[in-house]
N, C-alpha and C positions, 0 to 999 in steps of 0.2 A: 846415568844413561850416557853412553859414549857415541859419538858420531865423528868418524874419521873424515877429514876433508883434505883435498889436495889442490894443487894449482896446475892448470894446463900450461902448455908452452907459451900461450898468449897472456898468461897471468890471470886467467879467470878461475874462480873457485868452483870445485866440483865435489860431488859425493858419489860413491859407488852405489849402484842399485841395491846390492845385497845389504849394505849398511843402512840405506834409506828404508828398505823393507823391514829390517829388524827394529829400528826405532819407531817406525810407523805402527808396527804390531803392538809395541809396548804402549803406544798412545791410543790404540783402538782405531787406527786409521789405515787406509790403504796407502801404498807408496805414492800413487798418483795424487791422492788428496794432500799428503804431506808435501809433495813436490809443489803443488799449487800454492800452498801456504807459504812456502819458502821462495816462491817466484822462480822455480827451477824448471828447466826443460830437458828432456832426454836427448842424449847424443850417443851415437855408436862409438865405442872405444875398444878396438881389437875385436875379441869374441864377445865382449860384454857390453853393458850399457852403463853410462854414468850420467848424472844429472848436473847440468851446468847451472849454477846460481848466478843469474844475470847481474845482480847488483850485490855480489857477495860481501864486498868490504863494507858496504853500508849496513848490510844485515848484521855482520859481526860487530861493527862499531855500535850499532843500535842496541844489540843485546848487552854489550859491555856497559853502555850508559844506563840501560834499564836495571842491570844488576847493581850498579853503583848507587842508583836512586833507592833501590830496595834496602841496601845495606845502610844508607844514610837514614832512612825511615826507621829501621830497626834499632840503630844506635840512638836515634832520638827518643824512641820509646823507652829504651833502657835508661837513658838519662832522666826521663820523666818519672822513673820509679820512685825517686825520693819525693816527688810531688803527690804520690798516690795517697798517702795518709792525710796530706793537707786537703786534697780534693774530697776525700772521704769525709773528713771533719766538716768541711763546708757544706757538703750535701746533707749530712745529718742535721746540721743547724738549720739549713734551709727547709728541710722536709719534716722536721720533728713536730709532733703534736704537743699538747700540754703536759703529757707524762714524760716527754723527752725521747720517746721512741719514734723512729722514722720508718716508713715502709721501705723494706730493703729493695724492692723493685725500683722505686723512685730514686733511691740513692744510687743504685746500679746504673740507671739510665743517665743520671747526671754525671757520674764519674766516667762512665764509658764514653759519653759524648765529649767530655772535657779532655780526656787523655787519648781518645781514639782506640779504646780497648774493645775486644769482643766480649761476649758474656762469659766465655770460658776463661779468658785472661783475667777478667774482673774477679770471678769466683776464686781462681788460683791465688791471686794477690791478696784478696780478703782473707782467705783461709790462712795464708802465711802470716799476715799481719796480726790476726787475732791470736795466733799461737805465740808469735814473738812478743806481743804486748799484752800478755794475759792480764785481765782485769781492767784494761782500758776501755774495752768494748763489751757490751752484752748483746748476744744474739738471742732472740725470742722466737720459739717455735710458734707456728700458727699463721693466721692470715689467709687471705684468698689466694694470693700469688706467692709461691715459695721459691727460694733459691737453695739448692741442695749443696751442702758442704759436709764431706765425710759421711754421706748417707742420711743425713738429717735435714729436714725441710724447715728453713727459717724464713720468717716473713717480716721481722722487724729488727732494728739495730738501735743501740743507744750508746753514746759515749759517756763514760762514767767519770774519769779523772783526766788529769793532764799527763 
């Protein structure tokens, strides 16, 4: 999504109305609603209208800092990828019954809270790990609550070897 901005003679940031309308439509908003969110006010410019963003530099710098924080979080999650199997093993040990099987939902809840993963991210990493380390984990179908991996519903997991 592109939004062309410019500078007035006084150094204030502005957006053309046509650009603002195009972006607003993509977001499901009106140009006036988007302008309000940006803190912009309309101003006549020749035959057209442009929106002056009152605190434009703060808005731009704020967005840059927000993006930087998101990137840092994503890089942190990527670094924690090596800890996924350790967190998984700890969750299985913690939740396992006398047979060694642990309810997969409890394991997922533990690992997801420990590493800050969504359910989809957990399932994706678990599926990848089970394939990479074939024989280290056993997934058992059944149970009241299932997690679906490759179209099959599993309810329990057991760690077999090292």
